[in-house]
C-alpha positions in Angstrom: 13.2 6.1 -63.7 16.4 6.1 -65.1 18.7 3.3 -65.3 22.1 5.6 -64.2 19.6 5.8 -61.1 18.2 2.6 -61.1 21.5 1.3 -61.1 23.2 3.0 -57.7 19.3 1.8 -56.1 20.8 -1.6 -56.9 24.2 -0.7 -55.9 23.7 0.5 -52.4 20.6 -1.7 -51.4 22.3 -4.1 -49.0 21.8 -8.0 -50.2 21.5 -6.9 -54.2 24.5 -4.4 -53.5 26.8 -5.1 -57.3 25.3 -8.9 -57.8 21.9 -6.5 -59.4 23.6 -3.2 -59.8 26.5 -4.3 -62.3 24.0 -6.9 -64.8 21.1 -4.6 -64.7 23.5 -1.9 -65.9 25.0 -3.7 -68.5 22.0 -5.9 -69.6 20.4 -1.9 -70.1 22.8 -1.2 -73.2 25.5 0.9 -70.5 29.0 0.1 -71.4 30.6 -2.7 -69.1 33.5 -0.1 -67.8 30.8 2.8 -67.5 28.5 -0.1 -64.6 31.4 -1.2 -63.0 32.8 2.4 -62.3 29.2 3.5 -61.8 28.0 1.3 -58.9 31.2 0.3 -58.0 31.5 3.7 -56.5 28.3 3.4 -55.1 28.8 0.5 -53.8 32.2 1.8 -52.0 30.4 5.5 -51.1 28.3 3.5 -48.0 31.3 1.8 -46.1 31.6 5.0 -44.1 27.6 6.1 -44.1 27.3 2.4 -42.4 30.6 2.9 -40.1 28.7 6.4 -38.8 25.0 5.1 -39.1 27.1 2.0 -36.5 28.2 5.3 -34.3 25.6 7.2 -33.9 22.1 6.4 -34.8 22.2 2.7 -34.0 23.8 3.9 -30.2 19.8 5.5 -30.0 17.3 2.6 -32.0 19.3 0.0 -29.5 17.0 1.7 -26.9 14.3 -0.2 -29.1 14.1 -4.0 -28.0 12.9 -5.3 -31.1 15.8 -3.0 -33.2 18.1 -4.4 -30.6 17.1 -8.4 -31.0 17.4 -8.4 -34.7 20.9 -6.0 -34.3 22.4 -8.4 -32.2 21.3 -11.2 -34.0 22.5 -9.4 -37.5 25.7 -8.4 -36.3 26.7 -11.5 -34.7 25.5 -13.2 -38.1 28.5 -11.2 -39.9 30.8 -11.9 -37.2 30.1 -15.7 -37.1 30.9 -15.5 -41.2 33.9 -13.1 -41.0 35.4 -14.1 -37.8 37.4 -17.2 -39.3 38.9 -14.8 -42.8 40.0 -12.5 -40.6 41.9 -14.5 -37.8 43.6 -15.7 -40.2 44.9 -13.0 -42.7 43.5 -9.7 -41.3 42.8 -6.6 -42.9 43.4 -8.4 -46.2 40.5 -12.0 -44.5 38.7 -8.4 -44.9 39.5 -7.7 -48.3 38.8 -11.2 -49.2 35.0 -11.5 -47.8 33.9 -9.1 -49.8 35.5 -9.2 -53.1 33.7 -12.7 -53.2 30.9 -11.6 -54.5 27.6 -14.1 -52.7 25.1 -13.3 -50.9 26.1 -11.5 -47.5 29.8 -11.2 -48.2 29.6 -7.1 -49.0 30.5 -4.1 -48.3 28.2 -4.2 -45.8 28.5 -7.3 -43.8 32.1 -6.2 -44.4 31.4 -3.5 -42.3 29.5 -5.1 -39.8 32.3 -7.6 -39.2 34.8 -5.0 -38.3 33.0 -2.8 -36.5 31.7 -6.0 -34.2 35.5 -7.4 -34.0 36.6 -3.7 -33.5 38.4 -4.0 -36.3 40.8 0.2 -37.1 38.4 1.9 -39.1 40.9 3.1 -41.9 42.4 -0.3 -42.6 38.7 -1.7 -42.5 37.3 0.9 -45.2 40.4 1.0 -47.5 39.9 -3.5 -46.5 36.4 -3.7 -47.5 36.8 -1.0 -51.5 39.8 -3.2 -52.3 37.0 -6.1 -51.6 34.6 -3.9 -53.7 36.9 -3.4 -56.1 37.8 -7.1 -56.6 34.2 -8.4 -56.5 32.5 -5.0 -58.7 35.4 -6.6 -61.5 34.3 -10.4 -61.1 30.8 -9.4 -60.8 31.4 -7.4 -64.7 33.1 -10.0 -66.5 30.4 -12.6 -65.0 27.5 -10.4 -66.4 28.9 -9.7 -69.4 30.1 -12.1 -70.9 27.4 -14.4 -69.0 25.1 -11.8 -71.2 26.9 -12.0 -74.9 27.0 -16.0 -74.4 22.9 -15.7 -73.4 22.9 -13.9 -76.8 24.1 -16.0 -78.9 22.1 -19.1 -77.9 18.8 -16.7 -78.0 19.3 -15.6 -81.6 
């Protein structure tokens, strides 16, 4: 499979997002700026798609009991994770939450939390996108310099 396609797919998968796409891109020899741009844009593209899913297909799927149970547990977990940041800092808190490149703090959790808290979609999109950009910068720098340091020790 093409490396570009692999990094795009990793960047849009909920668990890996940028934390998977950018390191793979850089390790595969892609320029760090290209890696940042491709992976970050792919991750930002999923924001409106997830909002659209939550407002359309999700409504139909909620009629299926196992899905409904899983979804409500996931939403509650997202709401709990993001609630304190939103209460304290509003939309900036949402951006900060998404910007922290740790598991379960990316665009998907940001969208789920914003949706669950009834936040304005346009403002939430801007906040989540800003968070994705900051997370992309952090992951790119850590990946690039981490691999540079690692290569020194492997010589």
